[in-house]
C-alpha positions as CSV (number, residue, x, y, z in Angstrom):
1,X,15.7,-79.1,-100.1
2,X,15.1,-78.5,-96.5
3,X,15.0,-81.4,-94.1
4,X,11.8,-80.7,-93.3
5,X,10.2,-81.3,-96.5
6,X,12.7,-84.1,-97.0
7,X,10.9,-85.9,-94.1
8,X,7.1,-84.9,-95.1
9,X,8.1,-86.3,-98.8
10,X,8.7,-89.4,-97.1
11,X,5.5,-89.8,-95.3
12,X,3.6,-89.5,-98.4
13,X,0.7,-91.9,-98.7
14,X,-0.5,-94.3,-95.8
15,X,-3.5,-96.4,-95.6
16,X,-4.6,-98.1,-93.1
17,X,-6.8,-101.1,-93.1
18,X,-10.2,-101.5,-90.7
19,X,-11.9,-104.7,-91.0
20,X,-11.6,-105.1,-94.9
21,X,-12.1,-101.3,-95.6
22,X,-9.1,-99.4,-96.9
23,X,-8.7,-95.8,-95.0
24,X,-6.1,-93.2,-96.9
25,X,-5.0,-90.1,-96.8
26,X,-1.8,-88.1,-97.7
27,X,0.4,-87.0,-95.0
28,X,1.9,-83.5,-95.6
29,X,3.9,-82.0,-93.2
30,X,1.3,-82.1,-90.0
31,X,-1.9,-82.2,-91.7
32,X,-3.5,-84.8,-93.9
33,X,-5.2,-84.3,-97.0
34,X,-8.1,-87.2,-97.2
35,X,-10.0,-87.4,-100.1
36,X,-13.9,-86.4,-100.2
37,X,-15.9,-89.5,-99.0
38,X,-19.0,-90.2,-101.3
39,X,-22.2,-90.0,-99.3
40,X,-24.0,-93.7,-99.1
41,X,-25.0,-95.1,-102.0
42,X,-23.0,-93.0,-104.6
43,X,-20.4,-93.7,-106.5
44,X,-17.6,-92.4,-105.3
45,X,-16.2,-89.3,-107.6
46,X,-13.4,-89.7,-110.0
47,X,-10.2,-87.6,-110.8
48,X,-12.4,-86.9,-113.9
49,X,-15.7,-85.7,-112.0
50,X,-13.6,-83.8,-109.6
51,X,-11.8,-82.1,-112.6
52,X,-15.1,-81.5,-114.9
53,X,-16.2,-79.7,-111.3
54,X,-13.5,-77.6,-110.9
55,X,-13.8,-76.2,-114.6
56,X,-17.6,-75.6,-114.1
57,X,-16.7,-73.8,-111.2
58,X,-13.8,-71.6,-113.3
59,X,-16.4,-71.1,-116.2
60,X,-19.2,-69.8,-113.6
61,X,-17.0,-67.6,-112.1
62,X,-15.5,-66.0,-115.3
63,X,-19.5,-65.5,-116.7
64,X,-20.0,-63.9,-113.4
65,X,-17.2,-61.4,-113.7
66,X,-18.3,-61.2,-117.5
67,X,-22.0,-60.0,-116.0
68,X,-20.5,-57.7,-113.7
69,X,-18.4,-56.0,-116.5
70,X,-21.0,-55.8,-118.8
71,X,-23.3,-53.9,-115.7
72,X,-20.5,-51.9,-115.1
73,X,-20.0,-50.7,-118.9
74,X,-23.5,-50.2,-119.1
75,X,-23.4,-47.6,-115.6
76,X,-20.5,-46.1,-117.4
77,X,-22.5,-45.2,-120.6
78,X,-25.4,-44.1,-118.4
79,X,-24.0,-41.8,-116.3
80,X,-21.9,-40.5,-119.6
81,X,-25.4,-39.8,-121.3
82,X,-26.7,-38.3,-118.1
83,X,-24.0,-35.7,-118.1
84,X,-24.2,-34.7,-121.8
85,X,-27.9,-34.4,-121.0
86,X,-26.6,-32.0,-118.5
87,X,-24.2,-29.7,-120.3
88,X,-27.1,-28.8,-122.6
89,X,-28.6,-26.9,-119.9
90,X,-24.9,-25.1,-118.7
91,X,-26.0,-21.8,-121.0
92,X,-29.5,-21.4,-119.8
93,X,-27.9,-21.8,-116.0
94,X,-24.8,-19.3,-116.3
95,X,-27.1,-17.0,-118.0
96,X,-30.0,-17.3,-115.4
97,X,-27.0,-17.2,-112.2
98,X,-25.7,-13.4,-114.1
99,X,-29.0,-12.2,-113.7
100,X,-29.9,-13.0,-110.8
101,X,-26.2,-11.8,-109.2
102,X,-26.8,-8.8,-111.3
103,X,-30.5,-8.3,-109.2
104,X,-27.6,-8.0,-105.8
105,X,-28.7,-11.1,-104.5
106,X,-24.7,-12.2,-104.8
107,X,-21.4,-10.6,-105.8
108,X,-19.2,-12.9,-107.2
109,X,-19.0,-16.8,-107.6
110,X,-15.5,-18.4,-107.2
111,X,-15.2,-21.2,-109.4
112,X,-13.1,-24.2,-108.6
113,X,-12.5,-27.4,-109.2
114,X,-13.9,-29.2,-106.4
115,X,-16.2,-26.2,-105.3
116,X,-17.2,-22.7,-105.8
117,X,-18.2,-19.7,-103.2
118,X,-21.0,-17.9,-103.4
119,X,-20.4,-14.1,-102.1
120,X,-23.9,-13.1,-101.0
121,X,-25.1,-9.6,-100.3
122,X,-27.8,-8.2,-97.8
123,X,-30.3,-9.0,-100.6
124,X,-29.8,-12.9,-100.4
125,X,-30.8,-12.8,-96.5
126,X,-34.0,-11.2,-97.6
127,X,-35.4,-14.0,-100.0
128,X,-37.4,-16.7,-98.7
129,X,-35.1,-19.7,-97.9
130,X,-37.0,-22.0,-100.8
131,X,-35.7,-19.1,-103.4
132,X,-31.8,-19.4,-101.6
133,X,-32.0,-22.9,-102.0
134,X,-32.7,-22.6,-105.6
135,X,-30.1,-20.2,-106.1
136,X,-27.9,-22.3,-104.5
137,X,-29.1,-25.9,-106.4
138,X,-28.6,-23.8,-109.7
139,X,-25.1,-23.0,-109.1
140,X,-24.3,-26.4,-107.9
141,X,-25.8,-28.1,-110.8
142,X,-23.4,-26.0,-112.7
143,X,-20.4,-26.9,-111.4
144,X,-21.2,-30.4,-110.6
145,X,-21.9,-30.8,-114.4
146,X,-18.7,-28.7,-115.1
147,X,-16.6,-30.8,-112.7
148,X,-18.7,-34.0,-113.7
149,X,-19.0,-34.9,-109.7
150,X,-22.2,-34.3,-108.2
151,X,-20.7,-34.4,-104.5
152,X,-19.2,-30.9,-104.8
153,X,-20.0,-28.2,-102.3
154,X,-20.9,-24.5,-102.8
155,X,-20.1,-22.7,-99.8
156,X,-21.5,-19.0,-99.0
157,X,-19.7,-16.2,-97.4
158,X,-20.9,-13.2,-96.8
159,X,-19.7,-10.4,-99.1
160,X,-19.1,-8.1,-95.9
161,X,-17.7,-10.1,-93.7
162,X,-16.4,-12.9,-95.4
163,X,-17.8,-15.2,-92.9
164,X,-19.2,-18.7,-94.1
165,X,-23.0,-18.6,-94.0
166,X,-24.0,-21.3,-95.4
167,X,-23.1,-24.6,-97.4
168,X,-24.9,-26.2,-100.0
169,X,-24.5,-29.7,-101.0
170,X,-26.3,-33.0,-102.7
171,X,-28.0,-33.3,-98.8
172,X,-29.5,-29.9,-99.6
173,X,-29.2,-25.9,-98.5
174,X,-27.2,-25.6,-94.2
175,X,-27.4,-21.9,-93.3
176,X,-25.9,-21.1,-90.4
């Protein structure tokens, strides 16, 4: 035991009498730990009361944590159900993308785990913005469902020059 710890233990309990009222505290090194004083008219808390309050506090904390775990589990189950519903649409999306690509809107799609590149042709530029956005949203939905990540990005590159001409994400289509 260190010398400073020995001196702290030597001054463990000190009581002072002020006009018949005993004020006490426990001296622990350089600080005082005083017991809670009951408000006027109330009985001072006993050790049993303090321990019961602590048990109640811990039980309430455990109940809050259990409720939070249950909410997270429910959210995960809901998310899984949504992904399963989206997986049922994958064949339709892929067939639609192949049909649009066959009509000359884009030459190919490079699928990656964290995104895709849609290589667009001149016919794509002639489409209305809403039609461009629909093509990109279907490609995004296909990729997001396959990766189970809704925050994937679809980049649009010009098939002739190779330059990035736009980006599609959850926020929508942005053409450069």
